[in-house]
C-alpha positions as CSV (number, residue, x, y, z in Angstrom):
1,M,100.8,9.0,27.8
2,R,97.6,8.5,25.9
3,K,96.2,11.7,24.5
4,Q,92.5,12.4,24.9
5,V,90.4,13.2,21.9
6,L,88.6,16.0,23.8
7,P,90.2,18.5,26.2
8,G,90.8,17.5,29.9
9,F,88.0,16.9,32.3
10,G,88.2,20.4,33.9
11,L,88.0,22.3,30.6
12,S,85.3,20.0,29.1
13,F,83.3,20.1,32.3
14,G,83.5,23.9,32.5
15,Y,82.4,24.3,28.9
16,A,79.4,22.0,29.6
17,L,78.3,23.8,32.7
18,T,78.7,27.2,31.0
19,Y,76.7,26.1,28.0
20,L,73.9,24.5,30.1
21,G,73.8,27.6,32.3
22,L,73.4,30.0,29.4
23,I,71.0,28.0,27.3
24,V,68.9,26.3,30.0
25,L,69.4,27.5,33.5
26,L,69.6,31.3,32.9
27,P,66.3,31.5,30.8
28,L,64.5,29.3,33.4
29,A,65.8,31.5,36.2
30,A,64.6,34.6,34.4
31,L,61.2,33.0,33.9
32,A,61.0,32.2,37.7
33,W,62.1,35.7,38.6
34,K,59.5,37.3,36.3
35,A,56.8,35.1,37.9
36,T,57.5,36.7,41.3
37,G,56.1,39.9,40.0
38,I,52.5,38.9,40.8
39,G,53.3,37.9,44.4
40,V,52.4,34.7,46.3
41,H,48.7,35.8,46.6
42,G,48.4,36.6,42.9
43,L,50.1,33.3,42.0
44,I,47.7,31.2,44.2
45,Q,44.7,33.1,42.8
46,L,45.9,32.6,39.2
47,L,46.6,28.9,39.5
48,S,43.5,28.1,41.5
49,G,41.2,29.7,39.0
50,P,38.8,27.2,37.3
51,R,39.9,28.2,33.8
52,T,43.5,27.7,34.6
53,L,43.0,24.4,36.3
54,A,40.9,23.1,33.4
55,A,43.6,24.1,30.9
56,L,46.4,22.6,33.0
57,R,44.4,19.4,33.4
58,L,43.8,19.1,29.7
59,S,47.4,19.8,28.8
60,L,49.0,17.4,31.3
61,F,46.5,14.5,31.2
62,G,46.1,14.8,27.5
63,A,49.9,14.6,27.1
64,V,50.2,11.6,29.3
65,L,47.4,9.7,27.5
66,A,48.9,10.7,24.1
67,A,52.3,9.4,25.2
68,L,50.8,6.1,26.4
69,I,49.0,5.7,23.0
70,N,52.2,6.4,21.2
71,A,54.1,3.9,23.4
72,V,51.8,1.1,22.4
73,V,51.3,2.0,18.7
74,G,55.0,3.1,18.3
75,L,56.2,-0.3,19.6
76,L,54.0,-2.1,17.1
77,I,55.0,0.0,14.2
78,G,58.7,-0.1,15.1
79,W,58.5,-3.8,15.3
80,V,56.9,-4.1,11.9
81,L,59.4,-1.8,10.3
82,V,62.4,-3.6,11.8
83,R,61.3,-7.3,11.6
84,Y,59.4,-7.5,8.4
85,R,60.2,-6.8,4.7
86,F,57.4,-5.7,2.5
87,P,56.9,-3.4,-0.6
88,G,57.0,0.3,0.3
89,R,58.7,-0.3,3.7
90,R,61.2,2.5,3.1
91,L,58.4,4.9,2.2
92,F,56.5,4.0,5.4
93,D,59.7,4.4,7.4
94,A,60.2,7.9,5.9
95,L,56.6,8.9,6.7
96,V,57.4,8.4,10.4
97,D,59.5,11.5,10.4
98,L,56.8,13.6,8.8
99,P,55.6,15.2,12.1
100,F,59.3,16.2,12.7
101,A,59.5,18.1,9.4
102,L,56.0,19.5,9.1
103,P,55.4,22.9,10.7
104,T,53.1,22.6,13.6
105,A,50.6,25.1,12.3
106,V,50.4,23.2,9.0
107,A,49.8,20.0,11.0
108,G,47.0,21.7,12.9
109,I,45.3,22.9,9.8
110,A,45.6,19.5,8.2
111,L,44.1,17.7,11.2
112,T,41.3,20.3,11.4
113,T,40.5,19.8,7.7
114,L,40.4,16.1,8.2
115,Y,38.3,15.9,11.4
116,A,36.1,19.0,11.2
117,P,32.3,18.3,11.0
118,N,32.5,18.9,7.2
119,G,36.0,17.3,6.8
120,W,37.0,14.2,5.0
121,L,36.6,12.0,8.1
122,G,34.6,14.3,10.3
123,R,31.6,14.1,8.0
124,W,31.4,10.4,8.5
125,L,32.1,10.5,12.2
126,E,29.5,13.2,12.9
127,P,26.4,11.1,12.2
128,L,27.8,8.4,14.6
129,G,28.0,11.0,17.4
130,I,31.8,11.1,17.3
131,K,33.1,14.6,17.5
132,V,36.9,15.1,17.2
133,A,37.5,18.7,16.1
134,Y,36.9,21.4,18.7
135,T,36.8,18.9,21.5
136,P,39.4,17.4,23.9
137,V,39.5,14.4,21.6
138,G,41.0,16.7,18.9
139,V,43.6,17.9,21.4
140,L,44.5,14.3,22.0
141,V,44.8,13.6,18.3
142,A,47.1,16.5,17.8
143,M,49.3,15.5,20.7
144,V,49.5,11.9,19.4
145,F,50.5,13.2,16.0
146,V,53.4,15.3,17.2
147,G,54.8,12.8,19.7
148,F,54.5,9.6,17.6
149,P,58.0,9.7,15.9
150,F,59.8,9.9,19.2
151,V,58.8,6.5,20.3
152,V,59.4,4.8,16.9
153,R,62.8,6.3,16.4
154,T,63.9,5.6,19.9
155,L,62.8,1.9,19.7
156,Q,64.1,1.1,16.2
157,P,67.8,0.8,17.0
158,V,67.2,-1.4,20.0
159,L,64.7,-3.6,18.1
160,A,67.3,-4.0,15.4
161,S,70.0,-5.1,17.9
162,L,67.8,-7.7,19.6
163,E,69.1,-11.2,18.9
164,R,66.5,-13.7,17.9
165,D,68.4,-16.5,19.7
166,V,66.7,-15.4,22.9
167,E,63.3,-15.7,21.4
168,E,64.1,-19.1,19.9
169,A,65.4,-20.3,23.2
170,A,62.2,-19.3,24.9
171,E,60.2,-21.1,22.2
172,S,62.3,-24.2,22.6
173,L,61.5,-24.3,26.3
174,G,57.8,-24.3,25.5
175,A,57.0,-20.6,25.9
176,R,54.0,-19.3,24.0
177,R,54.2,-16.1,21.9
178,Y,52.7,-13.9,24.5
179,Q,54.9,-15.4,27.2
180,T,58.0,-14.7,25.0
181,F,56.9,-11.1,24.5
182,F,56.0,-10.2,28.0
183,R,58.7,-12.2,29.8
184,V,61.6,-12.0,27.4
185,I,61.3,-9.1,24.9
186,L,59.4,-6.5,26.9
187,P,61.8,-6.5,29.9
188,M,64.7,-5.7,27.4
189,L,62.7,-3.0,25.7
190,A,61.2,-1.4,28.8
191,P,64.0,1.2,29.5
192,T,64.0,2.3,25.8
193,L,60.2,2.3,25.7
194,L,60.1,4.6,28.7
195,T,62.6,6.9,27.1
196,G,60.4,7.2,24.0
197,F,57.4,7.7,26.3
198,A,59.2,10.6,28.1
199,L,60.2,12.3,24.9
200,A,56.7,12.0,23.5
201,L,55.3,13.3,26.8
202,A,57.7,16.3,26.8
203,R,56.8,17.1,23.2
204,A,53.0,17.0,23.8
205,V,52.9,19.0,27.1
206,G,54.0,22.2,25.5
207,E,52.5,21.7,22.1
208,Y,50.7,24.8,20.8
209,G,50.8,25.2,17.0
210,S,49.1,22.0,16.0
211,V,46.6,22.0,18.9
212,I,45.0,25.5,18.7
213,F,43.5,24.9,15.3
214,I,41.7,21.6,16.0
215,A,41.0,22.4,19.7
216,G,38.6,25.2,19.1
217,N,39.9,26.9,22.2
218,I,36.7,26.7,24.1
219,P,37.2,27.8,27.8
220,M,36.8,25.1,30.4
221,R,36.5,22.5,27.6
222,S,39.2,22.5,24.9
223,E,41.5,25.3,26.0
224,I,45.2,24.3,26.6
225,A,47.6,25.9,29.0
226,P,50.0,27.3,26.4
227,L,47.1,29.2,24.9
228,L,46.5,30.9,28.3
229,I,50.1,31.9,28.3
230,V,49.8,33.5,24.9
231,Q,46.7,35.3,25.9
232,K,48.5,36.7,29.0
233,L,51.2,38.0,26.7
234,E,48.7,39.6,24.4
235,Q,47.3,41.4,27.4
236,F,50.8,42.5,28.4
237,D,50.5,40.5,31.6
238,Y,54.1,39.2,31.5
239,A,54.2,38.2,35.1
240,G,51.0,36.2,34.8
241,A,52.3,34.5,31.7
242,A,55.6,33.7,33.5
243,A,53.7,32.3,36.4
244,L,51.7,29.9,34.2
245,G,55.0,28.9,32.5
246,V,56.6,28.1,35.8
247,A,53.6,26.1,36.9
248,M,53.8,24.0,33.6
249,L,57.5,23.7,34.1
250,L,57.2,22.3,37.6
251,L,54.4,19.9,36.7
252,S,56.4,18.7,33.6
253,F,59.5,18.3,35.7
254,L,57.6,16.1,38.2
255,L,56.3,13.9,35.4
256,L,59.8,13.5,34.0
257,V,61.2,12.6,37.4
258,L,58.5,10.0,37.8
259,V,59.4,8.6,34.3
260,A,63.1,8.5,35.3
261,L,62.2,6.5,38.5
262,L,60.3,4.1,36.3
263,Q,63.3,3.8,34.0
264,R,65.5,2.8,37.0
265,W,63.0,0.3,38.1
266,S,62.7,-1.1,34.5
267,N,66.5,-1.4,34.2
268,R,66.6,-3.5,37.4
269,W,63.7,-5.6,36.0
270,A,65.5,-6.1,32.8
271,E,68.7,-7.2,34.6
272,R,66.8,-9.7,36.7
273,A,65.0,-11.0,33.6
274,Q,68.4,-11.6,31.9
């Protein structure tokens, strides 16, 4: 009888469920229970407030837009790092992980120093009428910064494993470069690209440290939802903070479910393309 490396299914499954329950489900259940403290009427009043809606809209739509930008740029950079050899490639490859290692507060201060009206880049953008710091654009820049490595690191192994024979076969049949990319390469990369998109989206939705410095935290304009939660906590309104957390949790969950459905569709598209 062949011995299994890990314990039997029952024991492994029990450990997995126990761990997920203690680490993930139990804290989320406690958050939802705490949110019931304000009641249904209080929850509706809190979530329907103009300030709350503006903060949720900025956090969610900003995160989606940042993830889309990272998906396009991350694909290009991942392709360059995998397919080309040039001086300093290892250094550029290491710089991709910098947002992982850099504390978010340090990243926020660095971005603010760079894009503030008197910053290194901000002083040149200000005369052109382009304002980054203390605007929603600054929030978007910070979200792009923290989510960028997820797309590149997710795509690189898949790009490295792609055989060039398929591209050469498409070229031998008369396909142009853009046709080879959109009809051959992109269908194979779509599931992985959506995975990187989902990771970047999840990272950007709840980002706080790097955003608050460059956002300026102007109500109804550049204020993010996590800041509202922190303000509720500072006011000892724990139930209100929990209610906002639950709202963000549900909206993020719906976005991730949508991305998962897109992944299933892209898998079928890739199978048909092959």
